[in-house]
N, C-alpha and C positions, 0 to 999 in steps of 0.2 A: 538788429546794431549799426553804430555809427564809423564810417571809415575817415572819419575825419582828422587831425591836427588836435591833440589836447598837450595838454601841459599837467603837471604834479598840483595836486591843491597846495603844498610848501611853496607854491610859485610866490615869489610880492607882487604888489599891487605895479611895479613899472613894466611888468609886461617882457622881461627878459628872461628866456628862460630854453630847457630843452625842451622841443614842443614831438611826439610820436604820432605815427596813425597805422594802424594795424590794417594790413591789408591783404585778400586772399592770397598773393605770392611773395605776400614781403613786407619788411616792416619800416617804415618811411622815419629817419631822425633829421629834424632842421633846426636852426637856431633862430627864435623868434625877435634878434637883432637885426636883421637882415632887413637891412633898408632899402634895397633896390626892387626892381621889379620882381615880382611872385615867379613868373614865367623865370626867371633867369637864378634862381634862389640855389643855394646850391643844398642836397640832398643827399642823406647817406642811405643805401639799402641795406637791409642783413634777412638772411633767408630763415623761416620763419621756425625751421629746423634749430637754428644754432640764436633765437634768442634768448631760450632760457638761461644759455651759458653767457651769453653777454651779460644778461642783468645779475648773474653770478657773479661775474667779475665786478661790474658795480659797485658791491654791496663790502667786496671785500677791501675797498679803497687801495685797492693796489694798478698798477699800470699792467699792460698784459695786450694780448691778439687773440680774437676769436676768428680766425678763418683769417679775411682778408682787412677785417676792421681791429683797426688797434686804439685801446686808451689809454693815452698819456696821461698819471696824474701829475701836477707840477705842483712844487715846491711849498706853492702857496693854497693847495688843496682845491684850485678849480681844476680843470682837466680839457684833453683836446679827445674828440674821436675822429677820428681819420681813416680812408682806404687810398688806394693808388692815386684818386684824384682827386675828392674832398677833403676838406679839415673844418671839423664846425669847433671855435674853441670858446669853452663857459668858464666864467670868473667861478672865483669862493661861493659865492651864494647861490648861483643856478646850479652849479653841480652839487649842493648839500640839499637844494629843495629838490633836484634831481634823486639825490642817493632816496631821500627820503621816502620818495615817491614809490621808488621802485622794492624799499622796504616795507612799506603798506600796503603792497599788492597793488600801487593802482596802473602799472604797466603789464601786468600778465598779460598774457596773448590770448583775448576772446576764445571759449572753446568754439561756439560757433566757426571759427574761421581756421580755428584746430586741424 
């Protein structure tokens, strides 16, 4: 199984989206809109034990926190995912595509890594 970053199949062709990578010790989230050096790209890390709760919060459409990671849903239905250091902000289309992917099981943690 690949541990590379991937996006929802509902994401548009403009390459702006929430990207996720499942690793053995974490789940990483980044923003494909980042235009700087990949080495400097802001990335959020979530513990695998908190990933299901994070996805469940995404599905509610509400703001909230899972451990140190907070989702803030904006009035325009976009969202920001942040921890103490990194904040990733997504517009309405990006967040909607991610939520649809979550609802479709596209971001579930692979059993091989659980």
